[in-house]
DSSP file (Angstrom, degrees, kcal/mol; ACC not computed):
  #  RESIDUE AA STRUCTURE BP1 BP2  ACC     N-H-->O    O-->H-N    N-H-->O    O-->H-N    TCO  KAPPA ALPHA  PHI   PSI    X-CA   Y-CA   Z-CA
    1    1 A M              0   0    0      0, 0.0     2,-0.3     0, 0.0     0, 0.0   0.000 360.0 360.0 360.0 128.8  -28.2    8.8   39.5
    2    2 A T        -     0   0    0      1,-0.0     3,-0.1     3,-0.0     0, 0.0  -0.720 360.0-109.9-100.2 150.4  -27.3   12.1   41.2
    3    3 A T        -     0   0    0     -2,-0.3    12,-0.1     1,-0.1    -1,-0.0  -0.614  38.6-112.7 -78.5 131.0  -28.8   15.5   40.4
    4    4 A P        -     0   0    0      0, 0.0    10,-2.4     0, 0.0     2,-0.3  -0.269  35.4-165.2 -61.7 155.6  -26.4   17.9   38.7
    5    5 A T  E     -A   13   0A   0      8,-0.2     2,-0.3    -3,-0.1     8,-0.2  -0.952  12.2-137.9-136.9 157.3  -25.3   20.9   40.7
    6    6 A I  E     -A   12   0A   0      6,-1.1     6,-0.9    -2,-0.3     2,-0.7  -0.827  36.4 -95.9-110.8 156.3  -23.6   24.1   39.8
    7    7 A G        +     0   0    0     -2,-0.3     2,-0.2     4,-0.1     4,-0.0  -0.656  63.9 134.5 -81.4 112.0  -20.8   25.6   41.8
    8    8 A T  S    S-     0   0    0     -2,-0.7     3,-0.3   102,-0.0   101,-0.1  -0.769  72.5 -89.2-134.8-177.7  -22.0   28.2   44.2
    9    9 A D  S    S+     0   0    0     99,-0.3     2,-0.5     1,-0.3   100,-0.1   0.898 129.9  24.7 -64.1 -34.4  -21.3   29.0   47.9
   10   10 A A  S    S-     0   0    0     98,-0.2    -1,-0.3   102,-0.1   102,-0.1  -0.956 106.7-116.9-126.9 108.4  -24.3   26.7   48.6
   11   11 A D        -     0   0    0     -2,-0.5     2,-0.5    -3,-0.3    -4,-0.1  -0.081  24.6-142.6 -50.4 142.2  -24.7   24.2   45.7
   12   12 A V  E     -A    6   0A   0     -6,-0.9    -6,-1.1   102,-0.0     2,-0.6  -0.886  10.5-129.2-109.3 134.9  -27.9   24.5   43.9
   13   13 A S  E     -Ab   5 114A   0    100,-1.9   102,-2.8    -2,-0.5     2,-0.5  -0.727  24.2-162.6 -84.2 126.0  -29.6   21.3   42.6
   14   14 A I  E     - b   0 115A   0    -10,-2.4   102,-0.2    -2,-0.6     5,-0.1  -0.947  22.9-113.4-115.7 127.0  -30.5   21.7   38.9
   15   15 A G    >>  -     0   0    0    100,-2.7     3,-1.6    -2,-0.5     4,-1.0  -0.203  26.9-120.7 -51.6 142.7  -33.1   19.4   37.3
   16   16 A P  T 34 S+     0   0    0      0, 0.0     4,-0.5     0, 0.0     3,-0.2   0.815 112.5  56.2 -63.6 -28.7  -31.6   17.1   34.6
   17   17 A D  T 34 S+     0   0    0      1,-0.2     4,-0.4     2,-0.1    -2,-0.1   0.627 105.9  53.5 -76.8 -11.8  -33.8   18.5   32.0
   18   18 A L  T <> S+     0   0    0     -3,-1.6     4,-3.4    97,-0.2     5,-0.2   0.737  85.3  76.7 -88.5 -30.9  -32.6   22.0   32.7
   19   19 A E  H  X S+     0   0    0     -4,-1.0     4,-2.1     1,-0.2     5,-0.2   0.886  97.8  45.8 -56.8 -46.1  -28.9   21.8   32.5
   20   20 A Q  H  > S+     0   0    0     -4,-0.5     4,-1.0     1,-0.2    -1,-0.2   0.910 116.4  46.0 -63.1 -47.3  -28.7   21.8   28.7
   21   21 A W  H  4 S+     0   0    0     -4,-0.4     3,-0.2     1,-0.2    -2,-0.2   0.911 111.1  53.2 -62.3 -41.8  -31.2   24.6   28.4
   22   22 A L  H  < S+     0   0    0     -4,-3.4    -2,-0.2     1,-0.2    -1,-0.2   0.891 119.6  31.5 -59.3 -43.9  -29.4   26.7   31.1
   23   23 A Y  H  < S+     0   0    0     -4,-2.1    -1,-0.2    -5,-0.2    -2,-0.2   0.463 104.4  94.1-100.8  -1.3  -26.0   26.5   29.5
   24   24 A G  S  < S-     0   0    0     -4,-1.0    -3,-0.1    -3,-0.2    -4,-0.0  -0.168  82.9-115.0 -80.6-177.6  -27.2   26.4   25.8
   25   25 A D  S    S+     0   0    0     75,-0.0     2,-0.1     2,-0.0    -1,-0.1   0.374  73.1 122.1-100.4   4.1  -27.6   29.2   23.5
   26   26 A Q        -     0   0    0     -5,-0.1    -2,-0.1     1,-0.1     0, 0.0  -0.424  45.5-162.6 -61.0 133.2  -31.5   28.8   23.2
   27   27 A G        +     0   0    0     72,-0.1     2,-0.2    73,-0.1    -1,-0.1   0.173  41.6 130.5-109.3  20.3  -33.2   32.0   24.2
   28   28 A D        -     0   0    0     71,-0.1     2,-0.2     1,-0.1    70,-0.1  -0.513  59.6-117.4 -73.5 138.3  -36.7   30.6   24.7
   29   29 A M        -     0   0    0     -2,-0.2     2,-0.3    70,-0.1    70,-0.2  -0.540  32.6-169.7 -76.6 140.5  -38.4   31.5   28.0
   30   30 A R  E     -C   98   0A   0     68,-2.5    68,-2.4    -2,-0.2     2,-0.6  -0.925  25.1-119.5-129.4 151.2  -39.3   28.7   30.4
   31   31 A S  E     -C   97   0A   0     -2,-0.3    87,-2.8    66,-0.2     2,-0.3  -0.846  39.7-173.6 -92.6 125.7  -41.3   28.5   33.6
   32   32 A L  E     -CD  96 117A   0     64,-3.2    64,-2.3    -2,-0.6     2,-0.6  -0.880  23.3-139.3-123.1 145.5  -39.1   27.4   36.5
   33   33 A I  E     -CD  95 116A   0     83,-3.1    83,-2.2    -2,-0.3     2,-0.6  -0.947  17.1-159.1-106.1 123.7  -39.7   26.4   40.0
   34   34 A L  E     -CD  94 115A   0     60,-3.0    60,-2.1    -2,-0.6     2,-0.4  -0.903   8.1-146.8-104.6 116.2  -37.1   27.7   42.5
   35   35 A E  E     -CD  93 114A   0     79,-2.6    78,-3.3    -2,-0.6    79,-1.2  -0.703  21.5-140.3 -79.1 132.5  -36.9   25.9   45.8
   36   36 A V  E     - D   0 112A   0     56,-2.4     2,-0.7    -2,-0.4    76,-0.2  -0.778  10.2-122.1-100.6 138.7  -36.0   28.4   48.5
   37   37 A R        +     0   0    0     74,-3.4    55,-0.0    -2,-0.4    56,-0.0  -0.673  46.4 173.9 -77.2 116.9  -33.6   27.8   51.4
   38   38 A L        -     0   0    0     -2,-0.7    28,-0.1    31,-0.1     3,-0.1  -0.883  40.8 -89.8-127.1 152.3  -35.8   28.5   54.4
   39   39 A P        -     0   0    0      0, 0.0    23,-0.1     0, 0.0    27,-0.0  -0.376  59.8 -98.4 -57.2 139.8  -35.3   28.1   58.2
   40   40 A E        -     0   0    0      1,-0.1    22,-0.6    21,-0.1     2,-0.3  -0.259  32.6-114.8 -69.6 151.5  -36.5   24.6   59.2
   41   41 A R  E     -F   61   0B   0     20,-0.1     2,-0.4    -3,-0.1    20,-0.2  -0.683  31.4-156.6 -81.4 139.3  -39.9   24.1   60.6
   42   42 A R  E     -F   60   0B   0     18,-0.8    18,-0.9    -2,-0.3     2,-0.5  -0.955   3.6-156.3-118.8 137.9  -39.8   22.9   64.3
   43   43 A V  E     -F   59   0B   0     -2,-0.4     2,-0.5    16,-0.2    16,-0.2  -0.969   4.3-165.0-116.3 124.9  -42.6   21.0   66.0
   44   44 A A  E     -F   58   0B   0     14,-1.6    14,-2.4    -2,-0.5     2,-0.4  -0.935  14.2-143.6-107.1 130.1  -42.9   21.2   69.8
   45   45 A F  E     -F   57   0B   0     -2,-0.5    12,-0.2    12,-0.2     2,-0.1  -0.797   6.7-146.3-100.6 137.4  -45.2   18.5   71.4
   46   46 A E  E     -     0   0B   0     10,-0.6     2,-0.2    -2,-0.4    10,-0.2  -0.455  27.0-103.8 -86.8 166.1  -47.4   19.4   74.3
   47   47 A S  E    S+     0   0B   0     -2,-0.1     2,-0.2     8,-0.1    -1,-0.1  -0.621  78.6  54.3 -88.5 155.3  -48.1   16.7   77.0
   48   48 A G  E    S-     0   0B   0     -2,-0.2     8,-0.9     2,-0.0     2,-0.4  -0.442  78.0 -92.8 113.7 173.1  -51.5   15.0   77.1
   49   49 A V  E     -F   55   0B   0      6,-0.2     6,-0.2    -2,-0.2     3,-0.1  -0.994  28.3-140.1-131.7 135.9  -53.6   13.1   74.7
   50   50 A A    >   -     0   0    0      4,-3.6     3,-1.2    -2,-0.4     4,-0.2  -0.300  45.1 -68.9 -80.2 167.1  -56.3   14.5   72.4
   51   51 A P  G >  S+     0   0    0      0, 0.0     3,-1.2     0, 0.0    -1,-0.2  -0.244 122.0  27.6 -54.8 152.8  -59.6   12.9   71.7
   52   52 A R  G 3  S-     0   0    0      1,-0.2    -2,-0.1    -3,-0.1     0, 0.0   0.685 131.7 -74.7  67.6  20.2  -59.3    9.6   69.5
   53   53 A G  G <  S+     0   0    0     -3,-1.2     2,-0.3     1,-0.2    -1,-0.2   0.557  88.9 145.6  75.9   7.7  -55.8    9.1   70.9
   54   54 A M    <   -     0   0    0     -3,-1.2    -4,-3.6    -4,-0.2    -1,-0.2  -0.592  50.7-118.0 -80.1 135.2  -54.1   11.7   68.9
   55   55 A A  E     -F   49   0B   0     -2,-0.3     2,-0.2    -6,-0.2    -6,-0.2  -0.474  26.0-118.9 -71.2 141.9  -51.2   13.6   70.7
   56   56 A H  E     +     0   0B   0     -8,-0.9   -10,-0.6   -10,-0.2     2,-0.3  -0.580  41.3 175.5 -70.2 143.8  -51.7   17.2   71.2
   57   57 A H  E     -F   45   0B   0     -2,-0.2     2,-0.5   -12,-0.2   -12,-0.2  -0.994  23.7-151.9-149.3 152.3  -49.0   19.2   69.4
   58   58 A L  E     -F   44   0B   0    -14,-2.4   -14,-1.6    -2,-0.3     2,-0.7  -0.996  19.1-137.1-123.0 128.4  -48.2   22.9   68.7
   59   59 A V  E     -F   43   0B   0     -2,-0.5     2,-0.5   -16,-0.2   -16,-0.2  -0.755  22.9-178.1 -85.9 117.5  -46.4   23.8   65.7
   60   60 A T  E     +F   42   0B   0    -18,-0.9   -18,-0.8    -2,-0.7     2,-0.3  -0.978  15.8 156.8-115.4 128.8  -43.7   26.4   66.5
   61   61 A E  E     -F   41   0B   0     -2,-0.5     2,-2.2   -20,-0.2     3,-0.3  -0.946  56.2-101.0-145.2 161.9  -41.7   27.6   63.5
   62   62 A D     >  +     0   0    0    -22,-0.6     4,-2.6    -2,-0.3     5,-0.2  -0.442  53.3 160.0 -85.4  68.4  -39.8   30.4   62.3
   63   63 A R  H  > S+     0   0    0     -2,-2.2     4,-2.8     1,-0.2     5,-0.2   0.904  71.2  49.2 -63.9 -42.9  -42.6   31.8   60.3
   64   64 A E  H  > S+     0   0    0     -3,-0.3     4,-2.6     1,-0.2    -1,-0.2   0.913 111.8  49.2 -64.8 -38.4  -41.2   35.4   60.2
   65   65 A G  H  > S+     0   0    0      2,-0.2     4,-1.9     1,-0.2    -1,-0.2   0.874 111.7  48.8 -70.7 -36.4  -37.8   34.1   59.1
   66   66 A R  H  X S+     0   0    0     -4,-2.6     4,-2.4     2,-0.2    -2,-0.2   0.956 114.0  46.3 -61.2 -51.3  -39.4   32.0   56.4
   67   67 A N  H  X S+     0   0    0     -4,-2.8     4,-2.8     1,-0.2     5,-0.2   0.905 110.6  52.8 -57.9 -45.3  -41.5   34.9   55.2
   68   68 A R  H  X S+     0   0    0     -4,-2.6     4,-2.3    -5,-0.2    -1,-0.2   0.889 109.7  48.4 -59.3 -41.3  -38.5   37.2   55.2
   69   69 A A  H  X S+     0   0    0     -4,-1.9     4,-2.4     2,-0.2     5,-0.2   0.943 112.1  49.3 -69.2 -43.7  -36.4   34.8   53.1
   70   70 A M  H  X S+     0   0    0     -4,-2.4     4,-2.2     1,-0.2    -2,-0.2   0.894 113.6  46.3 -61.3 -41.4  -39.3   34.4   50.5
   71   71 A R  H  X S+     0   0    0     -4,-2.8     4,-2.8     2,-0.2     5,-0.2   0.903 110.8  52.3 -65.3 -40.8  -39.7   38.2   50.3
   72   72 A Q  H  X S+     0   0    0     -4,-2.3     4,-2.2    -5,-0.2    -2,-0.2   0.951 113.5  42.9 -65.0 -48.5  -36.0   38.9   49.9
   73   73 A L  H  X S+     0   0    0     -4,-2.4     4,-2.9     2,-0.2     5,-0.2   0.911 114.2  50.4 -58.0 -45.4  -35.7   36.4   47.1
   74   74 A A  H  X S+     0   0    0     -4,-2.2     4,-2.5    -5,-0.2     5,-0.3   0.937 111.8  48.9 -62.2 -45.1  -38.9   37.6   45.4
   75   75 A D  H  X>S+     0   0    0     -4,-2.8     4,-3.1     1,-0.2     5,-0.5   0.936 111.9  49.0 -58.0 -47.8  -37.7   41.2   45.6
   76   76 A Y  I  X>S+     0   0    0     -4,-2.2     4,-1.7    -5,-0.2     5,-1.3   0.923 113.9  45.9 -60.6 -45.3  -34.3   40.3   44.2
   77   77 A L  I  <>S+     0   0    0     -4,-2.9     6,-1.9     1,-0.2     5,-0.7   0.893 118.8  39.9 -68.8 -36.8  -35.9   38.4   41.3
   78   78 A G  I  <5S+     0   0    0     -4,-2.5    -2,-0.2     4,-0.2    -1,-0.2   0.880 126.6  33.0 -79.4 -39.7  -38.5   41.1   40.4
   79   79 A R  I  <5S+     0   0    0     -4,-3.1    -3,-0.2    -5,-0.3    -2,-0.2   0.933 128.8  28.2 -86.6 -50.8  -36.1   44.1   41.0
   80   80 A E  I  <<S+     0   0    0     -4,-1.7    -3,-0.2    -5,-0.5    -2,-0.1   0.851 133.3  27.5 -85.8 -34.6  -32.7   43.0   39.9
   81   81 A V  I   <S-     0   0    0     -5,-1.3    -3,-0.2    -4,-0.3    -4,-0.1   0.719  93.1-137.7-102.5 -24.1  -33.3   40.3   37.4
   82   82 A G      < +     0   0    0     -5,-0.7    -4,-0.2    -6,-0.3    -3,-0.1   0.861  47.4 145.7  71.7  38.0  -36.7   41.6   36.1
   83   83 A V        -     0   0    0     -6,-1.9     2,-0.3    19,-0.1    -1,-0.2  -0.826  54.5-109.9-106.6 148.4  -38.6   38.3   35.9
   84   84 A P        -     0   0    0      0, 0.0    13,-1.3     0, 0.0     2,-0.3  -0.579  44.2-164.1 -73.8 137.0  -42.3   37.8   36.5
   85   85 A I  E     -E   96   0A   0     -2,-0.3     2,-0.4    11,-0.2    11,-0.2  -0.886  25.1-163.6-128.3 151.3  -42.8   35.8   39.8
   86   86 A K  E     -E   95   0A   0      9,-2.4     9,-3.1    -2,-0.3     2,-0.4  -0.961  22.5-143.7-132.5 115.8  -45.4   33.8   41.6
   87   87 A V  E     -E   94   0A   0     -2,-0.4     2,-0.7     7,-0.2     7,-0.2  -0.666  11.7-168.6 -86.6 127.1  -44.7   33.2   45.3
   88   88 A L  E >>> +E   93   0A   0      5,-2.6     5,-1.9    -2,-0.4     4,-1.3  -0.734  11.2 175.4-110.2  77.1  -45.8   29.8   46.7
   89   89 A N  G >45S+     0   0    0     -2,-0.7     3,-0.6     1,-0.2    -1,-0.2   0.893  75.5  50.8 -56.6 -44.3  -45.4   30.4   50.4
   90   90 A S  G 345S+     0   0    0      1,-0.2    -1,-0.2     2,-0.1    -2,-0.0   0.847 116.1  43.0 -61.4 -32.3  -46.8   27.1   51.7
   91   91 A A  G <45S-     0   0    0     -3,-0.6    -1,-0.2     2,-0.2    -2,-0.2   0.612 106.1-126.6 -90.1 -14.4  -44.5   25.2   49.3
   92   92 A G  T <<5S+     0   0    0     -4,-1.3   -56,-2.4    -3,-0.6     2,-0.3   0.906  72.1 112.4  67.6  42.1  -41.4   27.4   50.0
   93   93 A A  E   < -CE  35  88A   0     -5,-1.9    -5,-2.6   -58,-0.2     2,-0.4  -0.961  56.2-147.7-144.8 159.9  -41.0   28.0   46.3
   94   94 A I  E     -CE  34  87A   0    -60,-2.1   -60,-3.0    -2,-0.3     2,-0.5  -0.995  13.3-145.6-129.6 134.7  -41.2   30.7   43.7
   95   95 A V  E     +CE  33  86A   0     -9,-3.1    -9,-2.4    -2,-0.4     2,-0.3  -0.862  25.6 176.5-100.4 132.2  -42.3   30.2   40.1
   96   96 A V  E     -CE  32  85A   0    -64,-2.3   -64,-3.2    -2,-0.5     2,-0.5  -0.927  30.0-139.8-131.5 157.4  -40.6   32.4   37.5
   97   97 A S  E     +C   31   0A   0    -13,-1.3     2,-0.3    -2,-0.3   -66,-0.2  -0.988  43.8 154.5-110.3 120.6  -40.6   32.8   33.8
   98   98 A A  E     -C   30   0A   0    -68,-2.4   -68,-2.5    -2,-0.5    -2,-0.0  -0.968  41.4-124.9-147.9 153.3  -37.0   33.3   32.6
   99   99 A T     >  -     0   0    0     -2,-0.3     4,-2.7   -70,-0.2     5,-0.2  -0.539  44.6-100.0 -89.1 169.8  -34.6   33.0   29.7
  100  100 A P  H  > S+     0   0    0      0, 0.0     4,-2.6     0, 0.0     5,-0.2   0.938 124.0  51.4 -57.3 -47.6  -31.3   31.1   30.1
  101  101 A S  H  > S+     0   0    0      1,-0.2     4,-0.8     2,-0.2   -74,-0.0   0.877 111.9  46.0 -65.8 -32.5  -29.4   34.3   30.5
  102  102 A Q  H >> S+     0   0    0      2,-0.2     4,-1.6     1,-0.2     3,-0.9   0.939 112.3  52.0 -67.3 -45.1  -31.7   35.5   33.2
  103  103 A A  H 3X S+     0   0    0     -4,-2.7     4,-2.5     1,-0.3    -2,-0.2   0.867 104.2  55.4 -59.2 -37.8  -31.7   32.1   35.0
  104  104 A R  H 3< S+     0   0    0     -4,-2.6    -1,-0.3     1,-0.2    -2,-0.2   0.769 106.8  54.3 -68.2 -23.4  -27.8   32.1   35.0
  105  105 A R  H << S+     0   0    0     -3,-0.9    -2,-0.2    -4,-0.8    -1,-0.2   0.900 118.1  31.0 -70.7 -43.4  -28.0   35.5   36.8
  106  106 A F  H >< S+     0   0    0     -4,-1.6     3,-2.4     1,-0.2    -2,-0.2   0.753  97.2  80.9 -94.1 -25.1  -30.3   34.3   39.6
  107  107 A V  T 3< S+     0   0    0     -4,-2.5    -1,-0.2     1,-0.3    -3,-0.1   0.807  89.6  55.9 -55.7 -33.7  -29.4   30.6   40.1
  108  108 A P  T 3  S+     0   0    0      0, 0.0   -99,-0.3     0, 0.0    -1,-0.3   0.529  76.2 125.3 -77.7  -0.9  -26.2   31.3   42.2
  109  109 A H    X   -     0   0    0     -3,-2.4     3,-2.0     1,-0.2    -3,-0.0  -0.353  68.5-128.7 -59.6 134.9  -28.2   33.4   44.7
  110  110 A P  T 3  S+     0   0    0      0, 0.0    -1,-0.2     0, 0.0    -3,-0.0   0.656 103.5  60.5 -62.4 -18.8  -27.6   31.9   48.2
  111  111 A L  T 3  S+     0   0    0    -75,-0.1   -74,-3.4   -42,-0.1     2,-0.5   0.564  85.1  93.3 -84.8  -7.9  -31.4   31.6   49.0
  112  112 A I  E <   + D   0  36A   0     -3,-2.0   -76,-0.2   -76,-0.2     3,-0.1  -0.762  43.9 172.0 -90.7 131.1  -32.0   29.2   46.0
  113  113 A K  E     -     0   0A   0    -78,-3.3  -100,-1.9    -2,-0.5     2,-0.3   0.748  64.3  -4.5-103.0 -34.5  -31.8   25.6   46.9
  114  114 A G  E     -bD  13  35A   0    -79,-1.2   -79,-2.6  -102,-0.2     2,-0.4  -0.985  51.9-152.1-158.1 154.4  -33.0   24.0   43.7
  115  115 A V  E     +bD  14  34A   0   -102,-2.8  -100,-2.7    -2,-0.3     2,-0.3  -0.997  21.4 163.3-135.8 131.8  -34.3   24.7   40.3
  116  116 A R  E     - D   0  33A   0    -83,-2.2   -83,-3.1    -2,-0.4     2,-0.1  -0.954  43.6 -86.8-143.2 162.8  -36.5   22.6   38.2
  117  117 A M  E     - D   0  32A   0     -2,-0.3     2,-0.6   -85,-0.2   -85,-0.2  -0.407  42.1-122.6 -67.8 138.5  -38.8   22.8   35.2
  118  118 A N        -     0   0    0    -87,-2.8   -87,-0.2   -22,-0.1     2,-0.1  -0.778  32.8-119.2 -84.7 122.8  -42.4   23.8   36.0
  119  119 A R        -     0   0    0     -2,-0.6     2,-0.5     1,-0.1    -1,-0.0  -0.386  22.0-145.7 -64.4 131.8  -44.6   21.0   34.7
  120  120 A T        -     0   0    0     -2,-0.1    -1,-0.1   -89,-0.0    -3,-0.0  -0.843  11.5-140.8-100.8 133.3  -47.1   22.2   32.1
  121  121 A L        -     0   0    0     -2,-0.5     3,-0.1     1,-0.1     0, 0.0  -0.688  21.7-109.5 -94.9 149.6  -50.4   20.4   32.0
  122  122 A P        -     0   0    0      0, 0.0    -1,-0.1     0, 0.0     3,-0.1  -0.355  46.3 -87.6 -68.8 154.5  -52.2   19.5   28.9
  123  123 A P        -     0   0    0      0, 0.0     2,-0.1     0, 0.0     0, 0.0  -0.332  50.5-105.6 -61.2 143.2  -55.4   21.5   28.0
  124  124 A R        -     0   0    0     -3,-0.1     2,-0.3     1,-0.1     3,-0.0  -0.442  31.8-115.9 -71.3 145.1  -58.5   20.0   29.5
  125  125 A M        -     0   0    0     -2,-0.1     2,-0.1     1,-0.1    -1,-0.1  -0.614  32.9-108.4 -75.9 137.5  -60.8   18.2   27.2
  126  126 A A        -     0   0    0     -2,-0.3     2,-0.3     1,-0.1    -1,-0.1  -0.464  38.7-108.9 -68.0 137.8  -64.2   19.8   26.8
  127  127 A A              0   0    0      1,-0.1    -1,-0.1    -2,-0.1    -3,-0.0  -0.504 360.0 360.0 -71.3 132.2  -66.9   17.7   28.5
  128  128 A V              0   0    0     -2,-0.3    -1,-0.1    -3,-0.0    -2,-0.1   0.439 360.0 360.0 -94.0 360.0  -69.1   16.0   25.9
């Protein structure tokens, strides 16, 4: 089973539960997770061996490029589309609450790699 995509310059993966909501006439707001296209993380290994036989390694990554992409998309979503956002830098994702019409405006953005429904957790049971 393949994940549906919509036509953009860089195809965006849309979760199967979202496609009907995205293109339907329902106006209810949903919480969505946007996977952001970021520069790849690169790992460079140093020579030598650390204690317990673990190889020394140094992570070198394009941290500034990743942060810049996250900021650019977050600014676009907040300013141009007007949706509330929560940036998850470590995950390379942004959580937004949007209506279908708002989502149709931002889904084609070139920095968006995928969109899926944000899972809602049931309320915790009170400890007895």
